[in-house]
C-alpha positions as CSV (number, residue, x, y, z in Angstrom):
1,M,-28.1,140.9,56.7
2,I,-28.3,137.6,58.7
3,Y,-31.3,136.2,56.6
4,R,-29.9,137.4,53.2
5,I,-26.2,135.4,54.1
6,G,-28.2,132.4,54.9
7,I,-29.8,132.7,51.4
8,F,-26.7,133.3,49.6
9,I,-24.9,130.3,51.3
10,A,-27.9,127.9,51.3
11,V,-28.9,128.4,47.5
12,P,-25.4,126.9,45.7
13,L,-25.7,124.1,48.8
14,I,-29.0,123.0,46.9
15,L,-27.6,123.6,43.6
16,S,-24.7,121.4,44.0
17,S,-26.7,118.5,45.3
18,V,-28.8,118.7,42.6
19,F,-25.8,118.5,40.5
20,S,-24.5,115.7,42.2
21,L,-27.7,113.7,42.0
22,L,-28.0,114.0,38.1
23,T,-24.5,113.3,37.9
24,I,-24.9,110.2,39.9
25,E,-28.1,109.0,38.0
26,V,-26.6,109.5,34.7
27,V,-23.5,107.2,35.7
28,A,-25.9,104.6,36.8
29,S,-28.0,104.5,33.8
30,Q,-24.9,104.6,31.9
31,I,-23.7,100.9,33.3
32,A,-27.0,99.8,33.7
33,E,-26.7,100.2,29.6
34,S,-23.1,98.6,29.4
35,N,-24.3,96.0,30.9
36,S,-27.1,95.5,28.5
37,I,-25.0,95.4,25.5
38,I,-22.4,93.3,27.3
39,H,-25.5,90.4,28.1
40,S,-26.7,90.6,24.6
41,V,-24.0,89.7,23.0
42,T,-23.2,87.1,25.6
43,M,-26.4,86.1,24.6
44,V,-25.6,86.2,20.7
45,E,-22.3,84.6,21.0
46,N,-24.2,81.5,22.9
47,T,-26.7,80.8,20.8
48,S,-24.2,80.0,17.4
49,N,-24.2,76.2,17.4
50,A,-22.8,75.7,13.4
51,T,-23.3,72.5,11.9
52,G,-21.3,73.0,8.7
53,A,-22.8,71.2,5.7
54,V,-26.1,70.2,7.7
55,S,-29.1,72.5,7.9
56,S,-31.0,72.8,10.8
57,N,-33.6,70.4,8.5
58,N,-31.7,67.9,8.0
59,T,-30.8,68.5,4.5
60,I,-27.0,68.5,3.1
61,I,-25.5,70.2,0.1
62,L,-23.6,68.6,-1.6
63,N,-22.7,70.2,-5.3
64,A,-20.4,69.2,-7.6
65,A,-18.0,71.7,-8.8
66,E,-14.8,71.9,-11.1
67,V,-12.4,74.1,-9.5
68,G,-9.4,74.0,-12.1
69,E,-7.1,72.3,-14.3
70,A,-4.6,69.4,-13.7
71,E,-1.8,71.5,-15.8
72,T,-1.2,75.4,-15.8
73,A,-0.3,76.9,-18.8
74,E,3.3,77.5,-17.3
75,E,3.9,73.5,-17.5
76,G,2.5,73.7,-21.1
77,E,5.1,76.3,-22.0
78,A,7.9,74.4,-20.5
79,E,7.2,71.0,-22.3
80,T,6.6,72.9,-25.3
81,S,10.2,74.3,-24.9
82,E,11.8,70.6,-24.1
83,E,9.9,69.6,-27.2
84,G,11.4,72.3,-29.5
85,E,14.9,71.2,-28.2
86,D,14.4,67.6,-28.8
87,V,13.0,68.4,-32.7
88,T,16.4,70.5,-33.3
89,T,18.6,67.6,-33.6
90,D,22.3,66.7,-35.1
91,E,20.7,64.7,-37.6
92,D,18.2,67.6,-38.5
93,E,21.0,69.9,-40.3
94,A,19.1,70.5,-43.2
95,E,16.4,72.1,-41.6
96,T,16.2,76.0,-40.8
97,A,15.8,77.6,-37.7
98,E,12.3,78.5,-38.7
99,E,11.4,75.0,-40.1
100,G,11.9,74.0,-36.5
101,E,10.4,77.2,-34.9
102,A,7.5,76.3,-37.0
103,E,7.2,72.3,-35.9
104,T,8.2,73.3,-32.2
105,A,4.8,76.1,-32.0
106,E,2.4,73.4,-33.6
107,E,3.7,70.5,-31.1
108,G,3.5,73.2,-28.6
109,E,-0.2,73.8,-28.8
110,E,-1.0,70.2,-29.3
111,L,0.6,69.8,-25.9
112,T,-1.0,72.0,-23.6
113,V,-4.7,72.0,-24.9
114,E,-4.8,68.1,-24.2
115,E,-3.0,68.6,-20.7
116,N,-5.2,71.4,-20.0
117,E,-8.3,69.5,-20.9
118,V,-8.1,67.3,-17.8
119,E,-10.2,68.9,-15.1
120,T,-10.8,68.9,-11.1
121,Y,-13.7,68.7,-9.4
122,R,-14.5,69.0,-5.6
123,W,-17.5,68.5,-3.4
124,V,-18.8,71.8,-1.8
125,D,-21.5,72.3,0.4
126,S,-23.5,75.4,1.1
127,N,-21.3,77.3,2.9
128,G,-18.5,76.8,-0.1
129,A,-16.4,74.4,1.8
130,E,-15.1,71.5,-0.7
131,N,-15.0,67.8,0.4
132,P,-16.4,69.0,3.3
133,N,-16.3,66.1,6.5
134,L,-20.0,65.9,7.7
135,N,-20.8,65.3,11.6
136,L,-24.5,63.3,11.2
137,I,-26.5,61.6,14.5
138,S,-26.9,58.0,13.9
139,D,-30.4,56.6,13.2
140,T,-32.0,59.9,11.7
141,E,-32.7,60.4,8.7
142,Y,-31.3,63.3,6.3
143,T,-31.6,64.7,3.1
144,I,-28.8,65.2,0.6
145,K,-29.3,67.4,-2.1
146,I,-26.5,67.8,-5.9
147,D,-26.7,70.1,-8.2
148,N,-24.7,69.4,-11.0
149,P,-23.2,72.4,-13.2
150,T,-20.5,70.6,-14.6
151,D,-20.1,69.0,-18.1
152,E,-19.7,65.6,-16.4
153,E,-21.4,63.1,-14.8
154,H,-21.1,62.2,-11.3
155,E,-22.8,59.8,-8.6
156,L,-22.2,60.2,-4.9
157,I,-21.2,57.0,-2.8
158,I,-21.4,56.6,0.9
159,D,-19.2,53.5,1.9
160,S,-18.3,51.9,4.7
161,E,-14.7,50.2,5.0
162,S,-14.3,46.7,7.9
163,D,-12.1,44.4,8.1
164,G,-10.2,45.8,5.4
165,K,-13.3,45.8,2.6
166,T,-15.2,48.5,1.8
167,S,-19.0,48.3,1.0
168,V,-21.5,50.9,-0.6
169,I,-23.7,51.9,2.0
170,A,-25.8,54.4,0.1
171,Q,-26.0,56.0,-3.2
172,S,-27.5,58.9,-5.0
173,P,-28.5,58.6,-8.9
174,E,-26.5,59.0,-11.6
175,I,-26.3,63.0,-12.1
176,E,-25.9,64.5,-15.8
177,P,-24.3,67.8,-16.7
178,G,-26.8,70.6,-15.9
179,K,-29.0,68.3,-14.0
180,N,-30.1,67.5,-10.0
181,A,-30.9,64.7,-8.2
182,E,-31.7,63.9,-4.2
183,F,-32.0,60.9,-2.1
184,K,-32.5,60.1,1.4
185,F,-29.8,58.5,3.7
186,K,-30.2,57.6,7.7
187,P,-27.0,56.2,9.5
188,N,-27.5,53.3,11.3
189,Q,-23.8,52.8,13.0
190,V,-21.7,54.9,15.1
191,G,-18.3,55.6,13.7
192,E,-16.2,57.0,10.4
193,L,-17.8,56.2,6.7
194,G,-16.3,58.0,3.9
195,Y,-18.2,59.4,0.3
196,H,-16.6,60.1,-2.9
197,C,-17.8,60.1,-6.5
198,E,-18.3,57.4,-8.4
199,Y,-16.6,58.9,-11.4
200,H,-14.1,60.8,-9.7
201,P,-12.9,59.1,-6.4
202,D,-9.6,60.8,-6.4
203,Q,-10.7,64.3,-6.6
204,M,-14.6,64.1,-4.7
205,N,-13.9,62.8,-1.1
206,G,-14.6,63.1,2.4
207,T,-15.3,61.9,5.2
208,I,-19.0,61.5,7.5
209,N,-18.3,61.1,10.8
210,V,-21.6,59.5,12.8
211,S,-22.0,60.1,16.7
212,Q,-25.4,59.1,19.0
């Protein structure tokens, strides 16, 4: 009888110990997996060292792009309205309202078309940034590649300003519509340079930061 009671007491204790050991092992395994995931994420974040428009093989993409029109349709409509009001004056009392409206429409259409022919252009890098700042290393040669899908001719000029004077230190070939070009550029000075388009300097321009 005592032997049977001992067996009944021992079996639950053994089973309880086994389950406890299994639980501890599962928890330890989950903690190890969590640490592995955290370490993996940390490694991915630390390996990120983006350099903007400059690729790992020292290639710079600066494509020409048309980004919009200088005058909007609303501005054109506003000018149309003003021109129409000027046509209808006290001196033109002989003209009918219909004739005045006809002249307004014709003049407004001509003004709108002429104003909307003015396009806006930008340099765009491989990330889609417009007129990006370029971070370069001195005494390092870079290849600058340019595509021109626009209807205008473009030419990239790199310049340096010193004592209030701007001088050209590098430039691309002239790039006709639908064409592309590339050229080498090696900055040999530390500091700030500029770049722009020969034909659209107010629209297509940016800064080059050169460090050692």
